[in-house]
C-alpha positions as CSV (number, residue, x, y, z in Angstrom):
1,M,223.3,206.7,30.3
2,S,221.4,208.4,27.5
3,K,219.8,211.8,28.0
4,T,216.2,212.7,27.9
5,V,214.6,214.5,24.9
6,Y,214.4,217.8,26.9
7,A,218.0,217.5,28.1
8,H,219.1,217.4,24.4
9,L,217.1,220.5,23.7
10,A,218.5,222.3,26.7
11,A,222.0,221.5,25.5
12,M,221.2,223.1,22.1
13,I,219.9,226.2,23.9
14,E,223.0,226.5,26.0
15,A,225.3,226.1,23.0
16,D,223.6,228.5,20.7
17,A,220.5,230.3,22.1
18,D,220.4,233.0,19.4
19,K,220.4,230.5,16.5
20,V,217.1,230.1,14.6
21,A,215.5,226.9,15.6
22,L,212.0,226.9,14.1
23,C,210.3,228.8,11.2
24,F,206.6,228.6,10.6
25,E,204.8,231.0,8.4
26,A,205.4,234.5,9.9
27,E,206.9,233.2,13.1
28,T,210.6,232.5,13.7
29,L,211.9,231.1,17.0
30,T,215.5,231.0,18.1
31,Y,216.6,228.1,20.3
32,G,216.4,230.5,23.3
33,A,212.9,231.6,22.4
34,L,211.9,227.9,21.8
35,G,213.1,227.0,25.2
36,E,211.1,229.9,26.8
37,A,208.0,228.7,24.9
38,V,208.5,225.1,26.1
39,E,208.9,226.3,29.7
40,L,205.7,228.4,29.4
41,A,203.8,225.5,27.9
42,A,205.0,223.1,30.6
43,R,203.7,225.5,33.2
44,N,200.3,225.8,31.5
45,L,200.2,222.0,31.2
46,Q,200.9,221.7,34.9
47,V,197.9,224.0,35.7
48,L,195.8,221.5,33.7
49,R,197.1,218.7,36.0
50,V,199.5,217.3,33.4
51,A,202.5,215.9,35.3
52,E,205.0,212.9,35.1
53,G,203.2,210.0,33.5
54,T,200.1,212.0,32.4
55,V,198.9,211.3,28.8
56,F,197.8,214.2,26.7
57,S,197.1,214.6,23.0
58,A,197.3,217.2,20.2
59,Y,195.2,217.2,17.0
60,A,196.0,219.8,14.5
61,Q,197.6,220.8,11.2
62,N,201.3,221.4,11.3
63,C,202.3,224.4,13.4
64,T,204.9,225.6,15.9
65,E,202.7,224.6,18.9
66,L,203.0,220.9,18.1
67,M,206.8,221.0,18.5
68,I,206.4,223.0,21.7
69,A,203.9,220.4,23.0
70,Y,206.5,217.6,22.1
71,Y,209.2,219.3,24.2
72,A,206.9,220.4,27.0
73,A,205.8,216.8,27.4
74,A,209.5,215.8,27.5
75,R,210.2,218.6,30.1
76,L,207.4,217.3,32.4
77,G,207.8,213.6,31.9
78,A,204.3,213.4,30.4
79,V,203.3,211.2,27.5
80,F,202.5,212.9,24.2
81,V,200.0,211.6,21.6
82,P,200.1,213.5,18.3
83,L,197.2,212.9,16.0
84,N,197.0,213.5,12.2
85,P,194.5,216.3,11.3
86,N,192.9,214.1,8.7
87,L,191.6,211.6,11.2
88,T,187.8,211.2,11.6
89,A,185.9,211.8,14.8
90,P,185.6,208.0,15.6
91,E,189.3,207.6,15.0
92,V,190.2,210.5,17.3
93,E,187.7,209.2,19.9
94,Y,189.4,205.8,19.8
95,A,192.9,207.1,20.1
96,F,191.9,209.5,22.9
97,K,190.2,206.8,25.0
98,H,192.7,204.0,24.2
99,S,195.7,206.1,25.1
100,G,194.3,207.2,28.4
101,A,194.7,210.9,27.4
102,T,193.2,213.4,29.8
103,I,193.3,216.4,27.4
104,L,193.0,217.0,23.7
105,F,194.5,220.2,22.3
106,H,193.3,221.2,18.9
107,D,193.4,224.0,16.3
108,D,190.6,225.7,14.4
109,F,190.9,223.4,11.4
110,V,189.8,220.3,13.3
111,G,187.6,222.1,16.0
112,D,184.3,220.6,14.9
113,V,185.7,217.1,14.6
114,A,187.4,217.4,18.0
115,G,184.2,218.5,19.6
116,A,182.4,215.5,18.2
117,A,185.1,213.1,19.4
118,V,186.0,214.2,22.9
119,P,184.0,215.6,25.9
120,A,184.0,219.3,26.1
121,G,185.7,219.3,29.5
122,S,188.8,217.6,28.0
123,L,189.1,220.0,25.0
124,Y,191.5,223.0,24.8
125,P,192.6,225.1,21.9
126,L,196.3,224.5,21.1
127,A,197.0,228.2,21.7
128,R,196.3,227.5,25.4
129,L,199.9,226.2,25.6
130,R,201.1,229.7,25.1
131,A,198.8,231.6,27.5
132,P,200.5,234.4,29.4
133,A,202.6,233.4,32.4
134,D,201.0,235.8,34.9
135,G,200.0,233.8,38.0
136,L,201.4,230.5,36.8
137,P,203.2,228.5,39.4
138,A,206.8,227.5,38.9
139,L,207.5,224.1,37.5
140,E,207.8,221.2,40.0
141,E,211.0,219.2,40.1
142,S,211.1,216.5,37.5
143,T,212.8,213.1,37.8
144,V,212.4,212.1,34.2
145,T,214.7,209.4,32.9
146,A,215.6,208.2,29.4
147,E,213.7,205.0,30.0
148,D,210.4,206.8,30.8
149,D,207.5,206.5,28.4
150,F,207.3,209.6,26.1
151,L,205.4,209.0,22.8
152,I,202.3,207.1,21.7
153,I,202.0,207.0,18.0
154,Y,199.0,205.5,16.2
155,T,199.7,203.9,12.9
156,S,197.3,203.9,10.0
157,G,197.3,200.1,9.9
158,S,196.0,198.0,7.0
159,T,193.4,196.0,9.0
160,G,191.4,196.5,12.2
161,V,192.0,199.2,14.7
162,P,195.2,201.3,14.6
163,K,198.2,200.0,16.5
164,A,199.5,202.2,19.4
165,I,203.3,202.2,19.5
166,L,204.9,203.3,22.7
167,L,208.4,204.9,22.6
168,D,210.5,206.2,25.4
169,H,213.0,209.1,25.6
170,A,216.0,206.8,24.8
171,A,214.3,205.8,21.6
172,Q,213.8,209.4,20.4
173,V,217.3,210.4,21.4
174,G,218.9,207.3,19.9
175,A,217.1,207.6,16.6
176,A,218.1,211.3,16.3
177,T,221.7,210.5,17.1
178,A,221.9,207.6,14.6
179,L,220.1,209.6,11.8
180,A,222.4,212.6,12.3
181,S,225.4,210.4,12.0
182,M,224.1,208.6,8.9
183,W,223.0,211.8,7.1
184,G,225.8,214.0,8.3
185,L,223.5,216.5,9.8
186,T,225.1,219.6,11.3
187,K,224.1,223.0,12.8
188,G,224.3,224.4,9.3
189,D,221.4,222.3,7.9
190,V,217.9,223.6,7.3
191,T,215.3,220.9,7.2
192,L,211.9,221.6,5.5
193,V,209.0,219.6,7.0
194,A,205.8,219.2,5.1
195,L,205.0,215.7,6.4
196,P,202.3,215.6,9.0
197,L,203.6,216.1,12.6
198,G,200.9,213.7,13.7
199,Y,203.2,210.8,12.6
200,L,206.7,209.8,13.5
201,Y,208.2,210.5,10.1
202,G,207.3,214.2,10.3
203,L,207.5,214.8,14.0
204,S,210.7,212.9,14.9
205,T,212.6,212.0,11.8
206,G,212.0,215.3,10.1
207,A,211.6,218.0,12.8
208,A,213.0,216.6,16.1
209,V,216.1,215.1,14.4
210,G,216.8,218.5,12.7
211,L,216.5,220.3,16.1
212,Q,218.6,217.8,18.0
213,S,221.4,218.3,15.4
214,G,221.3,222.0,16.2
215,G,220.0,223.0,12.8
216,T,217.0,225.0,11.7
217,V,213.6,223.4,10.9
218,A,211.1,225.1,8.6
219,I,207.6,223.8,9.0
220,L,204.8,224.0,6.3
221,R,201.2,223.8,7.5
222,R,200.5,221.0,5.0
223,F,201.9,219.5,1.8
224,H,201.4,221.1,-1.5
225,P,203.9,220.6,-4.3
226,R,204.2,224.3,-5.1
227,D,204.6,225.3,-1.5
228,V,207.3,222.7,-1.0
229,L,209.3,223.6,-4.1
230,E,209.1,227.3,-3.2
231,G,209.8,226.6,0.4
232,L,213.0,224.7,-0.4
233,I,214.3,227.8,-2.1
234,S,212.9,230.5,0.2
235,H,214.2,228.8,3.4
236,G,217.5,227.8,1.9
237,A,216.7,224.2,2.8
238,T,219.4,221.6,2.7
239,V,217.3,218.6,3.7
240,Y,213.8,217.5,2.8
241,H,211.8,214.4,3.7
242,G,208.9,213.0,1.8
243,V,207.0,209.8,0.7
244,P,207.1,208.7,-3.0
245,T,203.6,210.3,-3.7
246,M,204.9,213.7,-2.6
247,Y,207.9,213.5,-5.0
248,S,205.6,212.3,-7.8
249,M,203.2,215.2,-7.2
250,M,206.1,217.7,-7.2
251,L,207.3,216.3,-10.5
252,E,203.8,216.2,-12.1
253,Y,203.2,219.8,-11.0
254,C,206.3,221.0,-12.7
255,E,205.7,218.9,-15.8
256,Q,202.1,220.2,-16.2
257,H,203.1,223.8,-15.7
258,G,206.4,223.7,-17.6
259,L,208.2,224.8,-14.4
260,R,211.8,224.3,-13.2
261,Y,213.1,225.0,-9.7
262,D,216.8,225.3,-8.8
263,L,217.3,222.7,-6.0
264,S,221.1,222.9,-6.2
265,G,221.2,224.0,-2.5
266,V,219.3,220.9,-1.3
267,R,221.9,218.3,-0.4
268,A,219.5,215.5,0.7
269,L,216.1,214.7,-0.7
270,I,215.1,211.7,1.5
271,C,212.3,209.3,0.6
272,A,210.6,206.7,2.8
273,G,207.2,205.1,3.5
274,A,206.8,203.1,0.3
275,P,208.9,201.7,-2.6
276,L,210.4,204.5,-4.8
277,P,210.0,203.6,-8.5
278,E,213.3,203.9,-10.4
279,E,211.6,205.5,-13.4
280,M,210.2,208.3,-11.3
281,Q,213.5,208.7,-9.6
282,Q,215.2,209.1,-12.9
283,R,212.6,211.6,-14.2
284,F,213.0,213.7,-11.0
285,A,216.8,213.7,-11.4
286,D,216.5,214.7,-15.0
287,R,214.2,217.7,-14.3
288,F,215.8,218.9,-11.0
289,G,219.3,217.7,-11.3
290,K,219.0,216.1,-7.8
291,A,218.8,212.5,-6.8
292,I,216.1,211.3,-4.4
293,Q,217.7,209.0,-1.8
294,N,216.0,206.0,-0.3
295,Y,215.5,205.6,3.5
296,Y,213.8,202.8,5.3
297,A,212.4,202.6,8.8
298,T,209.2,201.6,10.6
299,T,207.4,203.4,13.4
300,E,208.3,200.5,15.6
301,A,212.0,200.5,14.7
302,T,214.0,203.6,13.5
303,P,216.4,203.9,11.6
304,V,217.0,200.7,9.6
305,F,218.5,201.3,6.1
306,G,219.6,204.4,4.3
307,T,222.3,206.3,2.4
308,F,225.3,207.4,4.4
309,A,226.5,211.0,3.6
310,N,230.1,209.9,3.7
311,D,229.7,206.7,1.6
312,P,231.9,207.2,-1.5
313,K,230.2,204.5,-3.4
314,P,227.0,205.1,-5.4
315,L,224.0,203.1,-4.2
316,P,223.6,199.9,-6.3
317,R,220.5,199.9,-8.5
318,G,217.5,198.9,-6.5
319,A,219.2,199.0,-3.1
320,V,217.6,200.9,-0.2
321,G,220.9,201.5,1.6
322,R,223.2,200.1,4.3
323,A,222.4,199.2,7.9
324,A,221.9,202.3,10.0
325,P,224.3,203.0,12.9
326,G,223.6,200.7,15.8
327,L,221.3,198.4,13.9
328,Q,221.0,194.6,14.6
329,V,219.6,193.0,11.5
330,R,218.9,189.5,10.2
331,I,217.3,188.2,7.0
332,I,215.6,185.0,7.9
333,R,213.7,182.1,6.3
334,P,210.3,181.0,7.6
335,D,212.0,178.4,9.8
336,G,214.1,181.1,11.5
337,T,217.5,180.2,9.9
338,D,219.6,183.0,8.3
339,C,219.4,183.6,4.6
340,E,222.5,183.6,2.5
341,N,223.6,186.7,0.6
342,D,221.2,187.6,-2.2
343,E,218.5,185.3,-0.8
344,D,215.1,186.8,0.0
345,G,213.8,186.5,3.6
346,E,212.0,188.3,6.3
347,V,213.8,191.4,7.6
348,V,214.0,191.4,11.5
349,V,215.8,194.2,13.3
350,R,216.6,196.0,16.5
351,A,217.2,199.7,15.8
352,A,218.5,202.6,17.8
353,A,214.9,203.4,18.5
354,T,212.8,200.3,19.0
355,M,209.4,200.4,20.5
356,K,208.8,199.3,24.1
357,R,205.5,197.6,23.3
358,Y,202.2,198.0,21.6
359,L,200.0,199.8,24.1
360,K,197.6,197.5,25.9
361,S,198.3,194.6,23.6
362,P,200.8,192.1,25.1
363,E,199.9,189.4,22.6
364,Q,200.4,191.7,19.6
365,T,203.7,192.8,21.2
366,D,204.9,189.2,21.6
367,A,204.0,188.3,18.1
368,A,205.9,191.4,16.7
369,F,209.3,190.1,18.0
370,R,211.4,187.1,17.2
371,E,214.4,186.5,19.5
372,G,214.4,190.1,20.6
373,L,214.3,191.5,17.0
374,F,211.3,193.3,15.6
375,R,209.6,191.5,12.7
376,T,209.2,194.3,10.1
377,G,206.8,192.2,7.8
378,D,209.0,193.2,4.9
379,L,210.9,190.8,2.6
380,G,214.4,191.7,1.6
381,R,217.9,190.6,1.0
382,R,221.5,191.6,1.6
383,D,224.3,191.6,-1.0
384,G,227.9,190.7,-0.5
385,D,228.9,194.4,-0.1
386,G,226.4,195.1,2.8
387,Y,223.7,196.8,0.8
388,F,220.1,195.9,1.5
389,Y,217.2,195.5,-1.0
390,L,213.5,195.4,-0.1
391,T,211.4,193.0,-2.3
392,G,207.9,193.2,-0.9
393,R,205.5,193.0,2.1
394,I,204.8,189.6,3.4
395,K,201.1,190.4,3.9
396,D,200.9,192.1,0.5
397,I,202.1,188.9,-1.4
398,I,199.6,187.9,-4.1
399,I,199.1,184.1,-4.2
400,R,198.0,183.2,-7.7
401,G,197.3,179.4,-7.9
402,G,199.9,178.7,-5.3
403,A,202.6,181.0,-6.9
404,N,203.8,184.1,-4.9
405,I,203.8,187.5,-6.6
406,S,205.3,190.6,-5.1
407,P,203.2,193.7,-6.0
408,S,206.3,195.9,-5.7
409,E,208.1,193.9,-8.4
410,V,205.1,194.3,-10.8
411,E,204.8,198.0,-9.9
412,E,208.5,198.6,-10.6
413,V,208.1,197.2,-14.1
414,L,204.9,199.0,-15.0
415,S,206.2,202.3,-13.6
416,S,209.2,202.1,-15.9
417,H,206.8,202.7,-18.9
418,P,207.2,206.4,-19.9
419,A,203.4,206.9,-20.0
420,V,202.8,205.8,-16.4
421,Q,202.8,208.4,-13.6
422,D,201.5,206.4,-10.6
423,I,200.9,202.7,-10.1
424,A,199.4,200.4,-7.5
425,V,199.1,196.7,-7.8
426,V,196.8,194.6,-5.5
427,G,195.4,191.1,-5.5
428,G,191.9,190.7,-6.9
429,P,189.6,187.7,-6.5
430,D,189.6,185.1,-9.3
431,R,187.4,182.0,-9.6
432,I,190.2,179.8,-11.0
433,F,193.4,181.0,-9.4
434,G,192.0,182.4,-6.2
435,E,193.8,185.7,-6.6
436,V,195.4,187.6,-9.5
437,P,197.4,190.8,-9.8
438,V,195.3,193.9,-10.8
439,A,196.9,197.2,-11.6
440,F,195.5,200.7,-11.0
441,V,197.3,203.3,-13.2
442,V,197.5,207.1,-13.4
443,V,198.7,208.1,-16.9
444,R,201.3,211.0,-17.2
445,H,200.1,214.4,-18.2
446,G,199.9,214.5,-22.0
447,A,200.6,210.8,-22.5
448,S,198.2,208.0,-23.6
449,I,198.3,204.2,-23.5
450,T,195.9,201.3,-23.7
451,Q,195.5,198.3,-21.4
452,E,196.7,196.1,-24.2
453,D,199.9,198.1,-24.7
454,L,200.7,198.1,-21.0
455,I,200.1,194.4,-20.7
456,S,202.3,193.8,-23.8
457,Y,205.0,195.9,-22.2
458,A,204.9,193.9,-18.9
459,E,205.0,190.6,-20.8
460,R,208.4,191.5,-22.2
461,I,209.9,191.7,-18.7
462,L,207.7,189.7,-16.2
463,S,206.9,186.0,-16.1
464,D,203.5,185.4,-17.5
465,F,201.8,184.6,-14.2
466,K,203.0,188.0,-12.7
467,V,201.4,190.1,-15.5
468,P,198.2,191.9,-14.6
469,R,195.5,191.1,-17.1
470,T,193.2,193.8,-15.8
471,I,194.3,197.4,-15.6
472,H,192.1,200.2,-14.3
473,F,193.0,203.7,-15.5
474,E,192.4,206.4,-12.8
475,A,192.5,210.1,-12.6
476,E,194.3,209.7,-9.3
477,L,194.9,207.0,-6.7
478,P,193.4,207.1,-3.2
479,L,195.8,208.2,-0.5
480,G,195.9,207.0,3.1
481,L,196.6,209.3,6.0
482,T,200.3,209.0,5.7
483,G,200.4,209.9,2.0
484,K,200.9,206.3,0.7
485,F,198.5,204.8,-1.8
486,D,195.6,203.3,0.0
487,K,195.7,199.7,-1.3
488,K,193.1,198.6,1.2
489,A,190.6,200.9,-0.5
490,L,191.6,199.5,-3.9
491,K,191.2,195.9,-2.8
492,A,187.8,196.8,-1.3
493,R,186.7,198.1,-4.7
494,L,187.7,194.8,-6.3
495,Q,186.0,192.7,-3.6
496,A,182.8,194.7,-4.1
């Protein structure tokens, strides 16, 4: 029987109480001190009527208190709902009501928005979790099990209201165990986290996995390319997680300012969330002498594909990795039959951490699974050596006059041009073909290129019907809350 999230932390405390667990700005907590802070927070939560099964939320920029809240919820058997600090008042109000949360903790950065979203009687400053223990009652006995609900994560979603993904303790423990095995994480690792702790990638894959492995986790309040590059060195980081736009911004920052950073001590630069352009990957390696490694998961199923630390073979070009430990995976055709090797199909999986359900949405939950496997919505293929490749999103497919076009394929080609810094391709309306590919491009610092030149470049590589005939040059591309390019916003511009 698997342990609970808190049981794993308790094991780390017992094994090495004096080892540094968390660093955030001027504060450093050992595992022992983290355990004491979690115990105090649990007692403060108990006074606020948070107990087993109670749902509470936290809405703030990255800080130590968010990780304390995560483990205090685990200690009590409560359900934790982390929210990204960039959410608007209506989005916070929706998540708070939909999740059934009784309390919203917040920091000063989002205080006004929190006040507009949630009734005053349900609002508390995040610092309340660390209020002095004087007069606090002892913790009540807990009967938390690994199968109990633990996290509700709201995804950004491309349409409609956000999806609320419910995960239990077993999912969080299972994901951390699988990821530690895949990446070879040890107590000697230092993980730098600049991803928002309001999403699973930062909260769990970055911070909690690092702590469950007995390592040290250094948290930045928010992402800035300079802060990350300096933090990798000052903290002696060995592991860093980011999305492609973060790595692109780090690279652009150094290119614009003529800077170089010695990242030789970082053994794993992990990238997920969106396709990683090969050209940007190569430029990053040329400047920093370090390769970015692909990783793939969804909030509903984690981990899926990645690079194994002990794999002696280099990753084949274009591959995202091998199947993660404990993964069940099929690549299927629309009729449900299995694809052959090197044949594209829908990726369906059951991972070490697979969601229990979408909260309050049984129909959506049923539609998300096929024969017990989660439907990722991604297209991919497997080669004969067991490596996997992602080739597009089913919903993102552009249908031009009946012919399917994968935006990621077009983006990969255009991003290989030396003048292109960032690229996003979406489907735009067309009177004749119904839909055609349209590209939005950010040009590299100091470079120049015309629409005609870029179209000509694409024509040498892509089939004619896949080539974007309209290219919009932008100073920057809009970002969604998770740091990915906001294609929904770009499509809305075209529709308008």
